[in-house]
C-alpha positions in Angstrom: -51.8 -92.2 88.9 -53.7 -89.1 90.0 -57.5 -89.5 89.7 -59.6 -86.8 88.3 -63.0 -85.7 89.6 -64.6 -87.4 86.7 -62.7 -90.7 87.5 -64.0 -90.6 90.9 -67.6 -90.1 89.9 -67.4 -93.0 87.5 -65.7 -95.3 90.1 -68.5 -94.5 92.5 -71.1 -95.6 89.9 -69.5 -99.0 88.9 -67.6 -100.1 92.0 -70.4 -102.3 93.3 -71.1 -103.8 89.9 -67.7 -105.6 89.6 -66.9 -109.1 91.0 -64.5 -109.5 93.8 -62.1 -111.5 91.6 -61.2 -110.3 88.2 -59.1 -112.0 85.5 -57.0 -109.8 83.3 -56.3 -111.8 80.1 -53.8 -109.3 78.6 -51.3 -107.5 80.7 -47.6 -106.9 80.1 -44.6 -107.4 82.4 -41.0 -106.6 81.8 -37.5 -106.1 83.3 -35.5 -103.2 82.0 -33.2 -105.6 80.2 -36.1 -107.1 78.2 -37.2 -103.8 76.7 -33.9 -102.1 75.9 -35.3 -99.8 73.2 -38.4 -98.4 75.0 -37.2 -98.5 78.7 -37.4 -95.1 80.3 -40.0 -93.7 78.0 -43.8 -93.3 78.3 -45.3 -95.9 80.7 -42.1 -98.0 80.7 -40.2 -96.3 83.5 -40.2 -99.0 86.1 -37.2 -101.2 86.6 -39.5 -104.2 86.5 -43.2 -105.0 86.5 -44.7 -107.4 89.2 -48.3 -108.2 90.1 -48.0 -106.0 93.2 -47.0 -103.0 91.1 -49.8 -103.8 88.6 -52.3 -104.0 91.5 -51.1 -100.7 93.0 -51.5 -99.0 89.7 -55.1 -100.3 89.0 -56.4 -100.5 92.6 -57.9 -97.0 92.6 -60.1 -98.0 89.7 -61.1 -101.3 91.3 -61.5 -100.6 95.0 -63.3 -103.8 95.8 -61.7 -106.3 93.4 -58.5 -108.4 93.4 -56.8 -109.7 90.3 -55.4 -112.8 88.7 -53.3 -111.7 85.8 -52.0 -113.2 82.5 -48.5 -111.7 82.3 -47.2 -111.4 78.7 -43.6 -110.3 77.8 -43.6 -106.7 76.5 -42.3 -106.9 72.9 -39.4 -104.6 71.9 -38.3 -103.8 68.4 -34.8 -104.9 69.4 -36.1 -108.4 68.8 -35.5 -107.8 65.1 -31.8 -107.7 65.5 -31.2 -109.5 68.8 -33.1 -112.6 69.5 -31.7 -112.9 73.1 -34.1 -110.2 74.1 -36.9 -112.8 73.7 -35.1 -115.1 76.1 -34.7 -112.4 78.7 -38.4 -111.5 78.5 -39.6 -115.1 78.6 -37.3 -115.9 81.6 -38.7 -112.9 83.5 -42.3 -114.1 83.0 -41.4 -117.7 83.8 -39.8 -116.7 87.2 -42.6 -114.1 87.9 -45.4 -116.6 87.6 -43.5 -119.4 89.4 -43.5 -117.3 92.6 -46.9 -115.7 92.4 -50.1 -117.9 92.5 -52.1 -114.9 91.4 -50.3 -114.8 88.0 -50.3 -117.1 85.0 -48.0 -116.4 82.1 -47.7 -116.4 78.3 -44.4 -116.9 76.6 -43.2 -115.2 73.5 -42.6 -117.4 70.4 -40.3 -116.4 67.5 -41.0 -117.3 63.9 -37.9 -119.5 63.9 -38.8 -121.6 67.0 -39.0 -125.3 66.7 -41.7 -127.5 68.3 -39.0 -128.7 70.8 -38.1 -125.1 71.8 -41.7 -124.1 72.3 -42.5 -127.4 74.0 -39.7 -126.8 76.5 -41.0 -123.3 77.3 -44.6 -124.4 78.1 -43.4 -127.0 80.5 -42.6 -124.3 83.0 -45.1 -124.0 85.8 -47.8 -121.4 85.3 -47.2 -120.9 81.6 -50.7 -121.2 80.1 -50.5 -119.5 76.6 -48.3 -118.5 73.6 -47.8 -115.0 72.3 -46.3 -113.7 69.1 -45.6 -110.2 67.6 -44.6 -108.9 64.3 -41.2 -107.8 65.5 -40.2 -111.4 64.9 -41.0 -111.2 61.2 -38.3 -110.9 58.5 -40.8 -108.6 56.8 -40.2 -105.1 58.3 -43.3 -103.6 56.9 -46.4 -103.9 59.2 -48.5 -102.8 56.2 -47.9 -106.1 54.4 -46.7 -108.4 57.2 -48.7 -111.7 57.0 -49.5 -113.6 60.2 -47.5 -116.6 59.0 -44.5 -114.2 58.8 -44.3 -114.1 62.6 -46.5 -116.9 64.0 -44.8 -120.3 63.3 -46.7 -123.5 62.5 -44.7 -125.0 65.3 -46.6 -122.9 67.8 -49.9 -124.3 66.5 -48.7 -127.8 66.7 -47.6 -127.4 70.3 -50.6 -125.4 71.4 -52.9 -128.0 69.8 -51.2 -130.8 71.7 -51.4 -128.9 75.0 -54.9 -127.3 74.4 -53.3 -123.9 74.9 -54.4 -120.5 73.7 -52.4 -118.4 71.2 -52.7 -114.6 71.6 -52.4 -112.9 68.3 -51.9 -109.3 67.5 -52.3 -109.4 63.7 -50.9 -106.8 61.4 -52.0 -105.1 58.1 -54.1 -102.0 58.4 -57.5 -103.5 57.7 -57.0 -106.4 60.2 -59.9 -108.9 59.8 -61.1 -107.1 56.6 -57.8 -108.2 55.0 -58.7 -111.4 53.1 -55.4 -113.0 53.9 -55.8 -112.4 57.6 -59.3 -113.6 57.6 -58.5 -116.8 55.7 -55.6 -117.5 58.0 -57.6 -117.3 61.3 -60.4 -119.4 59.8 -58.2 -122.0 58.3 -55.8 -122.5 61.2 -58.5 -122.7 63.9 -60.1 -125.4 61.8 -56.9 -127.3 61.3 -55.8 -127.1 64.9 -59.2 -127.5 66.8 -57.6 -127.7 70.3 -56.2 -124.2 70.0 -58.2 -121.2 71.3 -57.0 -118.3 69.0 -57.4 -115.1 71.0 -57.5 -112.1 68.6 -56.0 -109.3 70.7 -57.5 -105.8 70.7 -60.9 -107.1 69.4 -59.2 -108.4 66.3 -56.8 -105.4 66.1 -59.9 -103.2 65.5 -58.2 -99.9 66.1 -60.6 -98.6 63.6 -63.9 -100.2 64.7 -65.3 -100.9 61.3 -62.6 -103.4 60.6 -64.2 -105.8 63.1 -67.8 -104.6 62.8 -67.8 -105.3 59.0 -65.8 -108.5 59.3 -67.7 -110.4 61.9 -70.2 -112.0 59.6 -67.3 -113.3 57.5 -65.8 -115.3 60.3 -66.4 -118.9 60.3 -68.7 -120.4 63.0 -65.6 -121.8 64.8 -65.9 -121.5 68.5 -62.1 -121.5 68.8 -61.8 -117.9 67.7 -61.8 -115.6 70.8 -61.3 -111.9 71.3 -59.7 -109.8 74.0 -60.6 -106.2 74.8 -57.1 -104.9 75.5 -56.3 -101.4 74.4 -56.8 -99.7 72.1 -60.5 -100.4 71.3 -63.5 -98.1 71.0 -66.9 -99.3 72.2 -68.3 -100.4 68.8 -65.5 -102.9 68.5 -66.2 -104.4 71.9 -70.0 -104.4 71.3 -69.5 -106.2 68.0 -67.4 -108.9 69.6 -69.8 -109.4 72.5 -72.7 -109.8 70.1 -71.0 -112.2 67.7 -68.6 -114.1 69.9 -70.9 -114.1 72.9 -69.0 -116.0 75.7 -65.7 -115.9 73.8 -64.6 -112.4 74.8 -62.1 -111.9 77.6 -61.3 -108.6 79.3 -57.7 -107.2 79.2 -56.1 -104.0 80.2 -52.9 -104.1 78.0 -51.1 -102.8 81.1 -49.0 -100.7 81.3 -50.3 -99.1 78.1 -53.7 -98.5 79.8 -51.9 -96.0 82.2 -51.9 -93.5 79.3 -54.7 -91.0 79.8 -56.8 -90.3 76.8 -59.4 -91.8 74.3 -58.6 -93.5 71.1 -60.4 -92.3 68.1 -60.6 -94.5 65.0 -59.4 -92.7 61.8 -58.9 -94.4 58.5 -57.7 -97.9 59.3 -56.0 -96.8 62.5 -56.6 -94.5 65.4 
């Protein structure tokens, strides 16, 4: 990535403020075989992603810091018609974190997965969390897709037994302002108290008001967490920091963060 003059000015300001060790809670890795639909486009041009490549891409912005990274399989729409893509993505993550002590991993769970299947996945060394995505849902419409359409109860059972986080990118345009989404996250975190539910992208607040206005409706359950992975504007992050206090984790959404630009909330999107 080529840094602009403005980039260099900002880096000079903040470089001494950052810790020497940084944990990235939300970064994606892949092999070309695990993203057959999007490979070769946008920021998905590398044959595979490793922590070394991740570090090389981000090092200019963090000149005095090293990273421990939570590597998450990159979801591909091909999952809708070919479940073997999930296996390829999970296998890549499992092998990556097994051989890199600076990485932990999250495995992708499908809505059809049994407790046995998910339990077998999390026995692999370095696997610390579960991740789901709406591509697994039989409902093809992200406007109406309920969380339970793509996050199976079996994942909650296993995560509760193991004390593991679940990273959730919810759907429906109004995110936490959608009453069904809000009820789901409150109900399930109460039912399964050993699970830390990490609401990705500040609760999918691509339009900041969806989390700003919803925060007071969240139950006072300390098992609801937030990550700051792209694409979030500052009001979304500030709202999470104020309400969730110590339950906000930083994430890049790598390699999506390599896109240059600024998200602007519009309607219920950006």
